[in-house]
MIBAVO-689590 format. One line per 10 residues: their letters; for each residue x, y, z of N, C-alpha, C. Coordinates in nm, 3 decimals. Layout:
N
a) X/Y/Z/X/Y/Z/X/Y/Z ~ ...
//
This chain:
289
mkklfylgfc) -3.872/-4.142/-3.742/-3.766/-4.101/-3.835/-3.782/-3.954/-3.868 ~ -3.675/-3.883/-3.862/-3.676/-3.740/-3.890/-3.704/-3.716/-4.038 ~ -3.797/-3.625/-4.066/-3.827/-3.592/-4.205/-3.727/-3.489/-4.254 ~ -3.672/-3.514/-4.371/-3.564/-3.431/-4.422/-3.605/-3.362/-4.550 ~ -3.583/-3.232/-4.557/-3.607/-3.155/-4.678/-3.475/-3.094/-4.721 ~ -3.436/-3.112/-4.845/-3.318/-3.042/-4.891/-3.325/-3.020/-5.041 ~ -3.270/-2.909/-5.079/-3.271/-2.868/-5.218/-3.181/-2.958/-5.301 ~ -3.220/-2.979/-5.427/-3.142/-3.067/-5.513/-2.997/-3.024/-5.523 ~ -2.971/-2.894/-5.518/-2.833/-2.848/-5.531/-2.747/-2.896/-5.416 ~ -2.808/-2.916/-5.301/-2.732/-2.961/-5.186/-2.687/-3.106/-5.201
lvlmtgfgca) -2.731/-3.173/-5.306/-2.678/-3.305/-5.337/-2.533/-3.297/-5.384 ~ -2.482/-3.176/-5.404/-2.341/-3.159/-5.439/-2.253/-3.234/-5.339 ~ -2.283/-3.219/-5.211/-2.202/-3.287/-5.110/-2.212/-3.437/-5.126 ~ -2.334/-3.487/-5.149/-2.355/-3.630/-5.159/-2.290/-3.688/-5.283 ~ -2.294/-3.615/-5.394/-2.232/-3.667/-5.515/-2.081/-3.664/-5.505 ~ -2.028/-3.564/-5.436/-1.884/-3.559/-5.417/-1.834/-3.675/-5.332 ~ -1.915/-3.714/-5.234/-1.876/-3.822/-5.146/-1.928/-3.957/-5.195 ~ -2.041/-3.959/-5.262/-2.104/-4.083/-5.305/-2.201/-4.132/-5.201 ~ -2.328/-4.153/-5.238/-2.429/-4.180/-5.137/-2.524/-4.291/-5.180 ~ -2.561/-4.375/-5.085/-2.667/-4.474/-5.104/-2.778/-4.443/-5.005
itnyalitdn) -2.903/-4.452/-5.049/-3.016/-4.436/-4.958/-3.048/-4.573/-4.901 ~ -3.036/-4.587/-4.770/-3.059/-4.716/-4.704/-3.181/-4.715/-4.614 ~ -3.248/-4.603/-4.602/-3.369/-4.593/-4.520/-3.463/-4.494/-4.585 ~ -3.587/-4.534/-4.607/-3.684/-4.453/-4.681/-3.818/-4.465/-4.613 ~ -3.895/-4.356/-4.610/-4.023/-4.356/-4.540/-4.124/-4.450/-4.607 ~ -4.219/-4.496/-4.529/-4.324/-4.584/-4.580/-4.403/-4.514/-4.691 ~ -4.425/-4.586/-4.801/-4.498/-4.530/-4.915/-4.647/-4.559/-4.897 ~ -4.725/-4.454/-4.877/-4.870/-4.468/-4.866/-4.936/-4.383/-4.974 ~ -5.067/-4.386/-4.978/-5.140/-4.317/-5.084/-5.166/-4.171/-5.047 ~ -5.060/-4.102/-5.005/-5.073/-3.963/-4.961/-5.007/-3.865/-5.057
nqtsagggag) -4.967/-3.901/-5.174/-4.879/-3.832/-5.270/-4.734/-3.851/-5.226 ~ -4.642/-3.765/-5.269/-4.501/-3.795/-5.249/-4.448/-3.757/-5.113 ~ -4.525/-3.688/-5.029/-4.473/-3.645/-4.901/-4.510/-3.745/-4.792 ~ -4.448/-3.731/-4.677/-4.482/-3.816/-4.562/-4.571/-3.742/-4.464 ~ -4.633/-3.632/-4.509/-4.725/-3.557/-4.424/-4.853/-3.636/-4.401 ~ -4.920/-3.609/-4.293/-5.045/-3.677/-4.264/-5.157/-3.631/-4.356 ~ -5.270/-3.698/-4.345/-5.385/-3.662/-4.427/-5.397/-3.749/-4.549 ~ -5.518/-3.765/-4.597/-5.538/-3.847/-4.715/-5.543/-3.994/-4.680 ~ -5.567/-4.075/-4.779/-5.574/-4.219/-4.756/-5.438/-4.272/-4.715 ~ -5.437/-4.364/-4.621/-5.311/-4.418/-4.571/-5.282/-4.557/-4.620
eirdtfgkak) -5.341/-4.598/-4.729/-5.321/-4.732/-4.781/-5.175/-4.753/-4.819 ~ -5.117/-4.864/-4.773/-4.979/-4.896/-4.806/-4.972/-4.939/-4.952 ~ -4.877/-4.883/-5.024/-4.866/-4.909/-5.166/-4.766/-5.021/-5.196 ~ -4.798/-5.101/-5.296/-4.708/-5.202/-5.348/-4.647/-5.146/-5.476 ~ -4.514/-5.136/-5.481/-4.451/-5.079/-5.600/-4.441/-5.179/-5.715 ~ -4.470/-5.308/-5.687/-4.465/-5.412/-5.789/-4.329/-5.414/-5.860 ~ -4.225/-5.420/-5.780/-4.089/-5.421/-5.832/-4.015/-5.294/-5.794 ~ -3.899/-5.273/-5.854/-3.817/-5.157/-5.822/-3.878/-5.030/-5.880 ~ -3.897/-4.931/-5.795/-3.940/-4.798/-5.839/-3.825/-4.701/-5.813 ~ -3.783/-4.629/-5.916/-3.673/-4.535/-5.900/-3.717/-4.417/-5.813
lvhasqwats) -3.631/-4.377/-5.721/-3.658/-4.257/-5.642/-3.627/-4.137/-5.730 ~ -3.725/-4.050/-5.748/-3.711/-3.936/-5.838/-3.659/-3.818/-5.757 ~ -3.531/-3.787/-5.775/-3.468/-3.677/-5.703/-3.513/-3.543/-5.761 ~ -3.503/-3.439/-5.681/-3.534/-3.305/-5.730/-3.442/-3.269/-5.846 ~ -3.320/-3.320/-5.845/-3.228/-3.300/-5.956/-3.140/-3.424/-5.967 ~ -3.084/-3.446/-6.084/-2.996/-3.560/-6.107/-2.852/-3.509/-6.117 ~ -2.763/-3.570/-6.038/-2.623/-3.528/-6.037/-2.534/-3.644/-6.075 ~ -2.429/-3.615/-6.147/-2.331/-3.716/-6.186/-2.192/-3.666/-6.147 ~ -2.100/-3.759/-6.130/-1.962/-3.722/-6.098/-1.868/-3.781/-6.204 ~ -1.772/-3.700/-6.247/-1.678/-3.746/-6.348/-1.562/-3.818/-6.282
qadgidelln) -1.529/-3.935/-6.335/-1.416/-4.015/-6.291/-1.313/-4.018/-6.404 ~ -1.200/-4.082/-6.380/-1.095/-4.085/-6.481/-1.138/-4.157/-6.609 ~ -1.222/-4.261/-6.596/-1.260/-4.341/-6.711/-1.402/-4.316/-6.760 ~ -1.474/-4.227/-6.695/-1.612/-4.202/-6.736/-1.690/-4.130/-6.628 ~ -1.822/-4.139/-6.635/-1.909/-4.063/-6.546/-2.004/-4.156/-6.474 ~ -2.011/-4.143/-6.341/-2.101/-4.222/-6.258/-2.224/-4.140/-6.221 ~ -2.341/-4.201/-6.233/-2.464/-4.143/-6.179/-2.530/-4.252/-6.095 ~ -2.527/-4.235/-5.962/-2.585/-4.335/-5.874/-2.736/-4.320/-5.871 ~ -2.806/-4.431/-5.893/-2.952/-4.432/-5.895/-3.003/-4.511/-5.774 ~ -3.107/-4.460/-5.711/-3.165/-4.524/-5.593/-3.304/-4.578/-5.625
fvnqlsdgsq) -3.331/-4.700/-5.581/-3.459/-4.765/-5.608/-3.519/-4.820/-5.479 ~ -3.651/-4.828/-5.474/-3.720/-4.891/-5.362/-3.816/-4.996/-5.416 ~ -3.819/-5.111/-5.352/-3.917/-5.215/-5.381/-3.996/-5.237/-5.253 ~ -4.120/-5.189/-5.250/-4.205/-5.202/-5.132/-4.318/-5.300/-5.160 ~ -4.338/-5.392/-5.066/-4.446/-5.489/-5.078/-4.572/-5.437/-5.011 ~ -4.682/-5.509/-5.027/-4.811/-5.463/-4.974/-4.815/-5.461/-4.822 ~ -4.721/-5.532/-4.756/-4.715/-5.527/-4.609/-4.627/-5.414/-4.559 ~ -4.568/-5.336/-4.652/-4.485/-5.222/-4.615/-4.338/-5.251/-4.608 ~ -4.298/-5.377/-4.613/-4.155/-5.409/-4.608/-4.088/-5.360/-4.735 ~ -3.963/-5.317/-4.724/-3.892/-5.256/-4.835/-3.754/-5.320/-4.857
tlythnnfsv) -3.711/-5.315/-4.982/-3.571/-5.339/-5.016/-3.525/-5.222/-5.101 ~ -3.414/-5.160/-5.061/-3.360/-5.043/-5.130/-3.232/-5.082/-5.204 ~ -3.216/-5.030/-5.324/-3.103/-5.065/-5.410/-3.033/-4.938/-5.457 ~ -2.901/-4.948/-5.473/-2.823/-4.842/-5.537/-2.753/-4.901/-5.659 ~ -2.790/-4.853/-5.777/-2.728/-4.896/-5.903/-2.650/-4.778/-5.960 ~ -2.563/-4.808/-6.056/-2.485/-4.704/-6.122/-2.523/-4.694/-6.268 ~ -2.546/-4.572/-6.315/-2.566/-4.545/-6.457/-2.435/-4.486/-6.509 ~ -2.355/-4.568/-6.578/-2.221/-4.526/-6.622/-2.227/-4.477/-6.766 ~ -2.156/-4.371/-6.794/-2.142/-4.322/-6.931/-1.996/-4.288/-6.955 ~ -1.956/-4.288/-7.080/-1.815/-4.269/-7.114/-1.771/-4.127/-7.079
agdatfsddl) -1.642/-4.112/-7.062/-1.585/-3.982/-7.028/-1.620/-3.878/-7.135 ~ -1.662/-3.761/-7.090/-1.692/-3.652/-7.182/-1.839/-3.630/-7.209 ~ -1.924/-3.725/-7.164/-2.066/-3.709/-7.193/-2.148/-3.778/-7.085 ~ -2.219/-3.701/-7.005/-2.304/-3.758/-6.900/-2.438/-3.797/-6.960 ~ -2.471/-3.927/-6.957/-2.598/-3.976/-7.006/-2.688/-4.004/-6.888 ~ -2.776/-3.910/-6.856/-2.859/-3.923/-6.738/-2.973/-4.021/-6.761 ~ -3.016/-4.088/-6.654/-3.129/-4.179/-6.664/-3.255/-4.101/-6.699 ~ -3.350/-4.169/-6.762/-3.470/-4.105/-6.813/-3.583/-4.117/-6.711 ~ -3.610/-4.007/-6.639/-3.720/-4.007/-6.543/-3.854/-3.983/-6.610 ~ -3.852/-3.921/-6.729/-3.976/-3.879/-6.793/-4.068/-3.998/-6.820
ycspetkgca) -4.012/-4.108/-6.868/-4.093/-4.225/-6.902/-4.078/-4.338/-6.801 ~ -4.014/-4.310/-6.689/-3.998/-4.409/-6.582/-3.935/-4.537/-6.634 ~ -3.830/-4.523/-6.714/-3.768/-4.642/-6.772/-3.618/-4.646/-6.749 ~ -3.571/-4.622/-6.627/-3.427/-4.632/-6.604/-3.385/-4.778/-6.600 ~ -3.256/-4.803/-6.617/-3.203/-4.939/-6.610/-3.199/-4.985/-6.464 ~ -3.267/-5.094/-6.433/-3.273/-5.141/-6.295/-3.208/-5.278/-6.278 ~ -3.154/-5.334/-6.386/-3.096/-5.467/-6.379/-2.949/-5.459/-6.344 ~ -2.889/-5.576/-6.329/-2.747/-5.581/-6.303/-2.714/-5.575/-6.154 ~ -2.587/-5.564/-6.127/-2.534/-5.571/-5.991/-2.564/-5.442/-5.915 ~ -2.621/-5.453/-5.795/-2.650/-5.337/-5.711/-2.535/-5.316/-5.613
avvakdadpt) -2.477/-5.196/-5.612/-2.364/-5.168/-5.524/-2.403/-5.176/-5.377 ~ -2.529/-5.141/-5.347/-2.579/-5.148/-5.209/-2.721/-5.205/-5.210 ~ -2.748/-5.295/-5.117/-2.882/-5.348/-5.096/-2.914/-5.333/-4.948 ~ -3.029/-5.273/-4.918/-3.070/-5.253/-4.778/-3.213/-5.303/-4.761 ~ -3.236/-5.388/-4.663/-3.369/-5.442/-4.637/-3.426/-5.377/-4.511 ~ -3.554/-5.339/-4.519/-3.622/-5.273/-4.409/-3.756/-5.341/-4.390 ~ -3.765/-5.423/-4.286/-3.888/-5.499/-4.263/-4.005/-5.410/-4.223 ~ -3.974/-5.297/-4.155/-4.081/-5.207/-4.109/-4.030/-5.064/-4.111 ~ -4.060/-4.986/-4.218/-4.012/-4.848/-4.228/-4.066/-4.755/-4.120 ~ -4.166/-4.797/-4.045/-4.222/-4.713/-3.939/-4.159/-4.741/-3.802
dpnedpflsr) -4.069/-4.838/-3.793/-4.007/-4.875/-3.666/-3.887/-4.785/-3.638 ~ -3.898/-4.697/-3.535/-3.787/-4.604/-3.506/-3.666/-4.673/-3.445 ~ -3.679/-4.799/-3.405/-3.569/-4.868/-3.339/-3.482/-4.947/-3.436 ~ -3.524/-4.957/-3.561/-3.442/-5.026/-3.659/-3.321/-4.942/-3.698 ~ -3.212/-5.009/-3.727/-3.091/-4.941/-3.774/-3.116/-4.887/-3.914 ~ -3.119/-4.754/-3.934/-3.149/-4.700/-4.065/-3.038/-4.718/-4.167 ~ -2.920/-4.764/-4.123/-2.805/-4.775/-4.212/-2.764/-4.920/-4.237 ~ -2.847/-5.013/-4.192/-2.816/-5.154/-4.211/-2.827/-5.189/-4.360 ~ -2.717/-5.235/-4.419/-2.716/-5.260/-4.562/-2.602/-5.354/-4.597 ~ -2.605/-5.404/-4.721/-2.497/-5.488/-4.772/-2.427/-5.415/-4.885
lndecpgars) -2.299/-5.396/-4.869/-2.218/-5.327/-4.969/-2.151/-5.430/-5.060 ~ -2.171/-5.415/-5.190/-2.112/-5.507/-5.287/-2.002/-5.433/-5.363 ~ -1.880/-5.446/-5.314/-1.768/-5.371/-5.371/-1.737/-5.407/-5.515 ~ -1.779/-5.526/-5.558/-1.749/-5.569/-5.695/-1.845/-5.509/-5.797 ~ -1.950/-5.441/-5.752/-2.052/-5.390/-5.843/-2.017/-5.250/-5.893 ~ -2.061/-5.215/-6.015/-2.037/-5.080/-6.068/-2.096/-4.974/-5.976 ~ -2.021/-4.867/-5.957/-2.067/-4.757/-5.872/-2.019/-4.764/-5.729 ~ -1.974/-4.882/-5.685/-1.930/-4.896/-5.545/-1.812/-4.804/-5.516 ~ -1.729/-4.778/-5.617/-1.612/-4.692/-5.597/-1.651/-4.551/-5.557 ~ -1.773/-4.509/-5.588/-1.816/-4.372/-5.560/-1.884/-4.358/-5.425
lslslstgry) -1.902/-4.468/-5.353/-1.982/-4.465/-5.231/-1.898/-4.438/-5.107 ~ -1.945/-4.340/-5.028/-1.882/-4.313/-4.899/-1.983/-4.284/-4.790 ~ -2.108/-4.258/-4.827/-2.210/-4.222/-4.729/-2.333/-4.308/-4.743 ~ -2.399/-4.333/-4.630/-2.528/-4.399/-4.626/-2.630/-4.300/-4.572 ~ -2.742/-4.282/-4.642/-2.837/-4.175/-4.612/-2.970/-4.229/-4.565 ~ -3.023/-4.169/-4.458/-3.158/-4.196/-4.410/-3.245/-4.077/-4.445 ~ -3.358/-4.101/-4.511/-3.437/-3.990/-4.561/-3.586/-4.012/-4.545 ~ -3.659/-3.902/-4.528/-3.804/-3.907/-4.535/-3.848/-3.916/-4.679 ~ -3.977/-3.920/-4.701/-4.029/-3.941/-4.836/-4.043/-3.808/-4.909 ~ -3.930/-3.746/-4.936/-3.930/-3.616/-5.004/-3.939/-3.632/-5.155
ygecgrtgtw) -3.871/-3.733/-5.207/-3.848/-3.742/-5.351/-3.974/-3.772/-5.431 ~ -4.042/-3.878/-5.395/-4.142/-3.937/-5.482/-4.079/-4.052/-5.558 ~ -4.162/-4.150/-5.594/-4.114/-4.266/-5.666/-4.150/-4.251/-5.813 ~ -4.086/-4.334/-5.896/-4.113/-4.329/-6.039/-4.263/-4.345/-6.063 ~ -4.319/-4.253/-6.139/-4.463/-4.252/-6.162/-4.536/-4.152/-6.076 ~ -4.465/-4.097/-5.975/-4.521/-3.992/-5.893/-4.436/-3.866/-5.910 ~ -4.455/-3.768/-5.826/-4.388/-3.639/-5.845/-4.296/-3.608/-5.729 ~ -4.178/-3.556/-5.758/-4.089/-3.500/-5.658/-4.035/-3.370/-5.713 ~ -4.069/-3.258/-5.654/-4.033/-3.130/-5.714/-3.975/-3.034/-5.613 ~ -3.901/-2.936/-5.666/-3.861/-2.822/-5.584/-3.981/-2.729/-5.568
slqdklsmyn) -3.977/-2.648/-5.463/-4.073/-2.539/-5.454/-4.032/-2.430/-5.553 ~ -4.128/-2.350/-5.598/-4.098/-2.242/-5.692/-3.998/-2.144/-5.633 ~ -4.011/-2.116/-5.504/-3.920/-2.022/-5.439/-3.776/-2.074/-5.443 ~ -3.757/-2.205/-5.415/-3.623/-2.261/-5.418/-3.567/-2.263/-5.560 ~ -3.652/-2.293/-5.658/-3.605/-2.292/-5.797/-3.555/-2.153/-5.835 ~ -3.635/-2.051/-5.806/-3.597/-1.915/-5.843/-3.469/-1.872/-5.772 ~ -3.457/-1.910/-5.646/-3.337/-1.875/-5.570/-3.212/-1.934/-5.634 ~ -3.218/-2.063/-5.669/-3.102/-2.128/-5.727/-3.073/-2.078/-5.868 ~ -3.177/-2.055/-5.948/-3.156/-2.004/-6.083/-3.089/-1.867/-6.079 ~ -3.132/-1.783/-5.987/-3.077/-1.647/-5.979/-2.932/-1.646/-5.932
mgemgemfgr) -2.888/-1.752/-5.864/-2.750/-1.756/-5.814/-2.651/-1.804/-5.920 ~ -2.699/-1.869/-6.026/-2.609/-1.926/-6.126/-2.568/-1.826/-6.232 ~ -2.460/-1.858/-6.303/-2.415/-1.779/-6.416/-2.417/-1.866/-6.541 ~ -2.461/-1.808/-6.652/-2.472/-1.883/-6.776/-2.335/-1.933/-6.822 ~ -2.332/-2.057/-6.870/-2.209/-2.114/-6.923/-2.241/-2.232/-7.014 ~ -2.139/-2.308/-7.051/-2.158/-2.424/-7.138/-2.070/-2.537/-7.091 ~ -2.125/-2.658/-7.092/-2.050/-2.778/-7.055/-2.101/-2.894/-7.138 ~ -2.010/-2.967/-7.202/-2.047/-3.079/-7.289/-2.147/-3.038/-7.396 ~ -2.133/-2.917/-7.446/-2.220/-2.870/-7.552/-2.358/-2.830/-7.507 ~ -2.379/-2.817/-7.376/-2.511/-2.782/-7.324/-2.505/-2.645/-7.257
dvlmynlnas) -2.614/-2.572/-7.264/-2.627/-2.449/-7.187/-2.652/-2.487/-7.041 ~ -2.573/-2.429/-6.951/-2.585/-2.464/-6.810/-2.575/-2.339/-6.724 ~ -2.618/-2.352/-6.600/-2.592/-2.254/-6.497/-2.471/-2.302/-6.417 ~ -2.374/-2.215/-6.399/-2.251/-2.251/-6.328/-2.254/-2.194/-6.186 ~ -2.208/-2.275/-6.091/-2.203/-2.234/-5.951/-2.062/-2.255/-5.900 ~ -2.004/-2.153/-5.844/-1.869/-2.160/-5.789/-1.878/-2.180/-5.638 ~ -1.816/-2.286/-5.589/-1.816/-2.316/-5.446/-1.682/-2.275/-5.386 ~ -1.687/-2.193/-5.281/-1.565/-2.153/-5.210/-1.603/-2.119/-5.067 ~ -1.503/-2.080/-4.989/-1.525/-2.057/-4.846/-1.621/-1.941/-4.818 ~ -1.639/-1.851/-4.913/-1.725/-1.735/-4.889/-1.874/-1.767/-4.908
nfdvrlnnna) -1.906/-1.876/-4.980/-2.047/-1.902/-5.006/-2.091/-2.045/-4.975 ~ -1.998/-2.130/-4.931/-2.028/-2.272/-4.916/-1.983/-2.319/-4.779 ~ -2.073/-2.387/-4.707/-2.041/-2.435/-4.573/-2.103/-2.573/-4.553 ~ -2.025/-2.662/-4.492/-2.074/-2.795/-4.457/-2.052/-2.814/-4.308 ~ -2.162/-2.828/-4.235/-2.154/-2.837/-4.089/-2.191/-2.978/-4.043 ~ -2.110/-3.033/-3.952/-2.130/-3.168/-3.901/-2.178/-3.163/-3.756 ~ -2.276/-3.245/-3.724/-2.331/-3.252/-3.589/-2.342/-3.399/-3.550 ~ -2.271/-3.439/-3.445/-2.275/-3.580/-3.405/-2.392/-3.610/-3.312 ~ -2.479/-3.510/-3.291/-2.600/-3.525/-3.208/-2.566/-3.562/-3.064 ~ -2.443/-3.526/-3.023/-2.401/-3.548/-2.884/-2.328/-3.426/-2.832
givtslpvsg) -2.354/-3.309/-2.894/-2.299/-3.185/-2.845/-2.183/-3.128/-2.924 ~ -2.134/-3.199/-3.025/-2.020/-3.150/-3.103/-2.067/-3.111/-3.243 ~ -2.049/-2.983/-3.277/-2.086/-2.930/-3.408/-1.964/-2.862/-3.467 ~ -1.927/-2.900/-3.589/-1.806/-2.849/-3.653/-1.831/-2.822/-3.800 ~ -1.776/-2.712/-3.853/-1.781/-2.686/-3.996/-1.653/-2.739/-4.060 ~ -1.668/-2.808/-4.174/-1.551/-2.856/-4.245/-1.477/-2.738/-4.309 ~ -1.345/-2.737/-4.306/-1.272/-2.631/-4.375/-1.290/-2.640/-4.526 ~ -1.310/-2.526/-4.590/-1.326/-2.520/-4.735/-1.202/-2.453/-4.792 ~ -1.123/-2.529/-4.866/-0.998/-2.477/-4.920/-1.000/-2.489/-5.072 ~ -0.988/-2.376/-5.140/-0.990/-2.377/-5.286/-1.129/-2.351/-5.341
eataalslng) -1.151/-2.392/-5.465/-1.277/-2.368/-5.532/-1.318/-2.491/-5.612 ~ -1.450/-2.507/-5.630/-1.504/-2.612/-5.716/-1.620/-2.553/-5.793 ~ -1.647/-2.609/-5.909/-1.757/-2.560/-5.991/-1.859/-2.671/-6.013 ~ -1.985/-2.640/-5.993/-2.095/-2.730/-6.023/-2.176/-2.671/-6.137 ~ -2.230/-2.757/-6.222/-2.307/-2.711/-6.338/-2.446/-2.771/-6.334 ~ -2.547/-2.689/-6.366/-2.686/-2.732/-6.367/-2.743/-2.708/-6.506 ~ -2.794/-2.813/-6.569/-2.840/-2.801/-6.707/-2.973/-2.728/-6.716 ~ -3.002/-2.675/-6.834/-3.125/-2.599/-6.856/-3.209/-2.664/-6.966 ~ -3.204/-2.796/-6.976/-3.269/-2.864/-7.087/-3.405/-2.925/-7.051 ~ -3.469/-2.872/-6.949/-3.598/-2.927/-6.908/-3.583/-3.014/-6.785
qinglldasn) -3.503/-3.121/-6.796/-3.468/-3.197/-6.678/-3.363/-3.121/-6.599 ~ -3.359/-3.142/-6.468/-3.261/-3.074/-6.385/-3.145/-3.169/-6.363 ~ -3.040/-3.152/-6.443/-2.923/-3.239/-6.436/-2.801/-3.158/-6.393 ~ -2.718/-3.218/-6.310/-2.598/-3.148/-6.264/-2.476/-3.236/-6.276 ~ -2.360/-3.174/-6.288/-2.235/-3.247/-6.300/-2.131/-3.184/-6.208 ~ -2.058/-3.269/-6.138/-1.954/-3.223/-6.047/-1.830/-3.305/-6.071 ~ -1.715/-3.240/-6.078/-1.589/-3.309/-6.100/-1.545/-3.376/-5.971 ~ -1.551/-3.508/-5.966/-1.519/-3.582/-5.844/-1.372/-3.577/-5.807 ~ -1.287/-3.529/-5.896/-1.144/-3.523/-5.866/-1.100/-3.387/-5.814 ~ -1.195/-3.295/-5.794/-1.158/-3.161/-5.750/-1.096/-3.165/-5.610
pllgnmllny) -0.983/-3.097/-5.589/-0.916/-3.100/-5.458/-1.003/-3.049/-5.344 ~ -1.092/-2.953/-5.370/-1.179/-2.903/-5.263/-1.259/-3.017/-5.203 ~ -1.318/-3.101/-5.289/-1.397/-3.213/-5.240/-1.309/-3.316/-5.171 ~ -1.189/-3.339/-5.227/-1.097/-3.433/-5.166/-1.057/-3.392/-5.026 ~ -1.025/-3.265/-5.008/-0.986/-3.215/-4.876/-1.103/-3.226/-4.778 ~ -1.223/-3.194/-4.825/-1.339/-3.203/-4.737/-1.365/-3.348/-4.697 ~ -1.347/-3.440/-4.791/-1.368/-3.581/-4.761/-1.268/-3.632/-4.659 ~ -1.142/-3.593/-4.673/-1.040/-3.633/-4.576/-1.067/-3.572/-4.439 ~ -1.106/-3.445/-4.437/-1.136/-3.379/-4.310/-1.260/-3.440/-4.244 ~ -1.357/-3.479/-4.328/-1.476/-3.545/-4.274/-1.438/-3.677/-4.208
aawlqtngge) -1.353/-3.756/-4.274/-1.311/-3.883/-4.217/-1.237/-3.864/-4.085 ~ -1.151/-3.763/-4.078/-1.077/-3.735/-3.955/-1.172/-3.695/-3.843 ~ -1.271/-3.611/-3.875/-1.370/-3.570/-3.775/-1.450/-3.690/-3.728 ~ -1.488/-3.776/-3.822/-1.568/-3.893/-3.789/-1.491/-3.987/-3.697 ~ -1.360/-3.999/-3.721/-1.277/-4.086/-3.639/-1.279/-4.043/-3.493 ~ -1.279/-3.911/-3.470/-1.272/-3.858/-3.334/-1.408/-3.835/-3.272 ~ -1.504/-3.787/-3.352/-1.630/-3.739/-3.295/-1.754/-3.816/-3.339 ~ -1.740/-3.906/-3.435/-1.858/-3.970/-3.492/-1.931/-4.060/-3.394 ~ -2.065/-4.055/-3.401/-2.148/-4.145/-3.324/-2.221/-4.238/-3.419 ~ -2.342/-4.280/-3.382/-2.419/-4.368/-3.469/-2.474/-4.294/-3.591
mttitvtyng) -2.500/-4.164/-3.574/-2.558/-4.086/-3.683/-2.498/-3.947/-3.684 ~ -2.468/-3.895/-3.802/-2.419/-3.759/-3.817/-2.521/-3.679/-3.899 ~ -2.558/-3.562/-3.848/-2.643/-3.472/-3.925/-2.554/-3.372/-3.997 ~ -2.564/-3.370/-4.131/-2.483/-3.280/-4.213/-2.574/-3.170/-4.267 ~ -2.535/-3.046/-4.244/-2.609/-2.931/-4.296/-2.524/-2.862/-4.401 ~ -2.576/-2.854/-4.522/-2.506/-2.790/-4.633/-2.570/-2.654/-4.659 ~ -2.487/-2.549/-4.668/-2.536/-2.414/-4.694/-2.465/-2.356/-4.815 ~ -2.544/-2.307/-4.909/-2.488/-2.237/-5.025/-2.559/-2.103/-5.039 ~ -2.482/-1.995/-5.024/-2.538/-1.859/-5.033/-2.665/-1.843/-4.950 ~ -2.661/-1.894/-4.828/-2.770/-1.874/-4.734/-2.881/-1.977/-4.741
isrsfdvqgh) -2.881/-2.065/-4.842/-2.982/-2.171/-4.850/-2.925/-2.296/-4.785 ~ -2.993/-2.346/-4.682/-2.941/-2.459/-4.605/-3.039/-2.575/-4.608 ~ -2.985/-2.696/-4.612/-3.063/-2.818/-4.597/-2.980/-2.917/-4.517 ~ -3.051/-3.003/-4.441/-2.983/-3.100/-4.355/-3.027/-3.242/-4.390 ~ -2.936/-3.338/-4.368/-2.971/-3.477/-4.387/-2.887/-3.563/-4.293 ~ -2.937/-3.681/-4.261/-2.871/-3.772/-4.167/-2.795/-3.880/-4.242 ~ -2.671/-3.905/-4.200/-2.590/-4.009/-4.262/-2.534/-4.099/-4.153 ~ -2.487/-4.215/-4.197/-2.426/-4.309/-4.106/-2.310/-4.243/-4.035 ~ -2.302/-4.262/-3.904/-2.199/-4.197/-3.826/-2.067/-4.271/-3.829 ~ -2.039/-4.353/-3.730/-1.910/-4.421/-3.725/-1.936/-4.564/-3.679
tntgigtvsr) -1.933/-4.658/-3.771/-1.952/-4.799/-3.738/-1.837/-4.880/-3.795 ~ -1.829/-5.003/-3.754/-1.720/-5.088/-3.799/-1.747/-5.154/-3.934 ~ -1.871/-5.151/-3.977/-1.907/-5.212/-4.104/-1.992/-5.115/-4.185 ~ -2.016/-5.148/-4.310/-2.106/-5.067/-4.392/-2.033/-4.965/-4.476 ~ -2.109/-4.869/-4.528/-2.056/-4.773/-4.624/-1.976/-4.663/-4.557 ~ -2.026/-4.612/-4.444/-1.970/-4.491/-4.386/-1.854/-4.510/-4.291 ~ -1.773/-4.614/-4.309/-1.659/-4.634/-4.221/-1.547/-4.536/-4.253 ~ -1.470/-4.503/-4.152/-1.358/-4.411/-4.170/-1.258/-4.465/-4.271 ~ -1.226/-4.594/-4.260/-1.127/-4.653/-4.350/-1.174/-4.648/-4.495 ~ -1.303/-4.671/-4.519/-1.354/-4.668/-4.656/-1.351/-4.525/-4.712
imynahnkf) -1.391/-4.428/-4.630/-1.390/-4.289/-4.675/-1.248/-4.245/-4.708 ~ -1.153/-4.282/-4.622/-1.013/-4.246/-4.647/-0.963/-4.315/-4.774 ~ -1.000/-4.441/-4.792/-0.956/-4.515/-4.912/-1.009/-4.447/-5.038 ~ -1.139/-4.412/-5.037/-1.199/-4.344/-5.152/-1.132/-4.211/-5.180 ~ -1.104/-4.138/-5.073/-1.043/-4.005/-5.089/-0.905/-4.016/-5.153 ~ -0.823/-4.110/-5.106/-0.687/-4.123/-5.157/-0.687/-4.176/-5.301 ~ -0.790/-4.253/-5.338/-0.795/-4.307/-5.473/-0.851/-4.207/-5.574 ~ -0.928/-4.110/-5.527/-0.991/-4.015/-5.618/-0.912/-3.887/-5.634 ~ -0.843/-3.844/-5.528/-0.794/-3.707/-5.527/-0.642/-3.703/-5.519
//
């Protein structure tokens, strides 16, 4: 499995589209990375452990705010079950889950459940999952993500590098949102690029039309908010679906670049079932934008 590193800000693309993590690296006693070295004992999470993202992002909907949370339950034999839950808050106020005390809400209906009998098996389908459309948060889902062990689980650490933090802080402008001091980031064609690679020779950048604003809080935790109804995201989502219809394979590598900082991640390509289908992406786009 390809190890993926990407800055928390690059989750802008994922929050705009909606993402579930359906493949996660084996959790061993090596700290939060999947690098070699150290004890290799397989860890038992003893229930759902929240994946601690470098930053937490939420998207505003017409009736409130969705924050998709990802969890992993790994047994002592290494087998995993991954869950995507939604942390919903009323319109006008994003209530982010509490990573500090490792006490996020893990009960209730999971929008996506993915079982992985062997996270070290490169031949397993990394996007095999069950989508529960009746569960909260399912409306925000359009992508299925395969990732290395970048984040860290609840109780461990997942952090940005100091260099990446300074780079992103220096690019933002001071502002206010929901009564909080935030750094504001303007996304447009001059500073924002999303490149698609079907891993079969076709690489295309999505057209960026218009502008969108992302906000990053300065309250200790790294929280971000993106307006899910922004036309820029809607156009990109529709263009992504059209590209996927013509060029998509089993896996698409998406590279997001903001002011020269780039990160890549692998998502479900083009299948007849699951989260990343063309029809589902188009349906979500037409209902949101």
